[in-house]
C-alpha positions as CSV (number, residue, x, y, z in Angstrom):
1,M,12.3,-0.5,-2.6
2,Q,13.7,-3.8,-0.8
3,S,13.1,-7.2,-2.2
4,C,13.7,-10.5,-0.8
5,D,16.7,-12.6,-0.9
6,D,15.7,-14.3,-3.3
7,C,13.7,-12.8,-5.8
8,P,13.4,-13.6,-9.0
9,G,13.1,-9.9,-10.4
10,S,10.9,-8.3,-12.9
11,V,7.5,-9.9,-13.5
12,K,8.6,-12.8,-11.6
13,C,8.7,-11.4,-8.9
14,T,5.5,-12.8,-5.9
15,S,4.8,-9.0,-4.7
16,L,4.1,-7.5,-8.3
17,H,1.6,-10.1,-8.3
18,L,0.4,-9.3,-5.1
19,H,0.7,-5.6,-4.8
20,P,-3.3,-5.5,-6.8
21,I,-4.2,-7.8,-5.1
22,L,-3.7,-5.3,-1.5
23,V,-4.8,-2.7,-3.5
24,R,-8.2,-4.2,-4.5
25,V,-8.1,-5.3,-0.4
26,F,-7.8,-1.7,0.3
27,D,-11.0,-0.6,-1.8
28,L,-13.0,-3.5,-0.5
29,Y,-11.7,-2.0,3.3
30,A,-12.2,1.7,2.7
31,G,-15.7,0.8,1.1
32,G,-16.7,-0.9,4.6
33,T,-16.0,-4.7,3.7
34,Q,-14.4,-5.2,6.8
35,D,-14.8,-8.6,7.8
36,K,-12.1,-11.0,6.3
37,F,-14.2,-13.5,4.9
38,D,-15.9,-11.0,2.6
39,I,-13.0,-9.7,1.5
40,L,-11.7,-12.9,0.8
41,F,-15.3,-13.7,-1.3
42,S,-15.4,-10.7,-2.9
43,L,-12.1,-11.3,-4.6
44,S,-11.6,-12.2,-8.3
45,E,-11.1,-15.6,-9.6
46,E,-7.6,-14.4,-10.7
47,D,-7.0,-12.6,-7.3
48,E,-7.7,-16.6,-6.1
49,E,-5.6,-18.1,-8.1
50,A,-2.5,-15.4,-7.7
51,L,-2.9,-16.3,-3.7
52,E,-2.8,-20.0,-4.0
53,L,0.4,-19.9,-7.0
54,C,2.0,-17.4,-3.6
55,D,0.9,-19.7,-1.0
56,A,3.8,-20.7,2.0
57,Q,6.0,-20.1,0.0
58,V,5.8,-16.0,-0.4
59,S,8.4,-14.3,2.5
60,R,7.2,-11.1,4.8
61,E,9.7,-8.9,2.8
62,C,7.4,-9.8,-0.4
63,W,4.8,-8.8,1.0
64,T,6.0,-5.9,2.9
65,K,7.0,-4.6,-1.0
66,A,3.5,-5.3,-2.1
67,A,2.0,-3.7,1.0
68,L,4.2,-0.6,0.5
69,L,3.7,-0.8,-3.2
70,A,-0.6,-0.8,-2.6
71,I,0.1,1.9,-0.7
72,A,2.5,4.4,-2.8
73,E,-0.5,3.6,-5.2
74,V,-3.3,4.2,-2.9
75,V,-1.6,7.7,-1.3
76,G,-1.0,8.4,-5.6
77,R,-4.6,8.0,-5.9
78,I,-5.8,10.9,-3.8
79,G,-4.5,13.9,-6.4
80,A,-6.1,12.0,-9.2
81,G,-9.8,12.7,-7.6
82,G,-8.6,16.7,-7.9
83,V,-8.4,16.9,-3.4
84,A,-8.2,20.3,-2.1
85,P,-5.1,21.6,-0.5
86,D,-5.9,21.2,3.0
87,D,-7.5,18.2,2.9
88,A,-4.6,16.6,0.9
89,E,-2.5,15.7,4.1
90,Q,-5.9,14.5,6.1
91,Q,-6.4,12.4,3.2
92,L,-3.4,10.8,3.2
93,Y,-3.3,10.4,6.6
94,N,-6.9,8.6,6.3
95,A,-5.2,6.5,3.4
96,I,-2.4,5.3,5.4
97,R,-4.2,4.5,8.2
98,T,-6.9,2.7,6.2
99,A,-4.3,0.4,5.0
100,R,-2.6,-0.2,8.0
101,A,-5.9,-1.0,8.9
102,A,-6.9,-3.5,6.0
103,F,-3.2,-5.2,5.7
104,E,-3.1,-5.8,9.7
105,R,-4.0,-10.0,8.7
106,F,-1.6,-9.7,6.3
107,P,2.4,-11.2,7.3
108,W,3.9,-7.7,6.6
109,H,6.7,-5.2,8.6
110,M,4.3,-2.7,9.0
111,E,7.1,-0.9,10.5
112,E,9.0,-0.8,7.0
113,L,6.9,2.0,5.7
114,V,8.6,4.0,8.2
115,D,12.3,2.3,7.0
116,Q,11.6,2.6,3.9
117,A,8.7,6.0,3.5
118,P,11.8,8.2,1.7
119,G,11.7,5.4,-0.7
120,L,8.2,5.2,-0.9
121,Y,8.0,9.1,-1.3
122,A,10.0,9.2,-4.3
123,L,8.3,6.2,-6.0
124,I,4.7,8.5,-5.3
125,Q,6.2,11.8,-6.5
126,E,7.5,9.2,-9.7
127,Q,4.2,7.9,-10.2
128,C,2.3,11.5,-9.5
129,P,-0.8,11.5,-11.5
130,S,-1.0,15.1,-9.7
131,P,1.9,17.6,-10.1
132,Q,-0.8,19.4,-7.6
133,L,-0.8,16.7,-5.6
134,C,2.5,16.1,-5.3
135,D,3.3,20.0,-4.0
136,Q,0.5,19.5,-1.4
137,I,2.5,16.5,0.3
138,T,5.7,17.6,1.1
139,K,8.1,14.4,2.1
140,R,8.5,15.8,5.4
141,A,4.8,15.8,6.0
142,F,4.6,12.1,4.3
143,L,7.3,10.6,6.7
144,K,5.6,12.6,9.5
145,A,2.2,10.5,8.7
146,C,3.9,7.6,8.5
147,K,5.7,7.5,12.1
148,E,2.4,8.9,13.6
149,I,0.2,5.8,12.4
150,V,2.6,2.9,12.6
151,Y,3.7,3.9,16.1
152,A,0.0,4.9,17.1
153,R,-1.5,1.6,18.0
């Protein structure tokens, strides 16, 4: 996964602090809270503090890495829910579509979802809570889903 040129690495990486916030934004958006102000008001004080710390000094690469990490986590959750083999690919598409919509107001490079899809797939495989899910969602299916969703505006 690509980092910005000034990345301090480790726990000081801004994208690692933004990633959990974007996961919460995804969850709120997927749960029906789609107004940006409602989402903002639904975030915790810790989330708001983290956003204030990051403020304007966050590069687009940091936002992109945070979004990709959030997508990897969300896709990894599909298997934790005990999804049926026939539904796995559809849930993959739904998760990526929802993430694209939920993150559209953040300054990330959505095209990086396609460019970094192989590395993102490897991360999903590495963190996959369910080996059965990893078998159901192939690398080819994941790359195809990313391309279709990013370029189908």
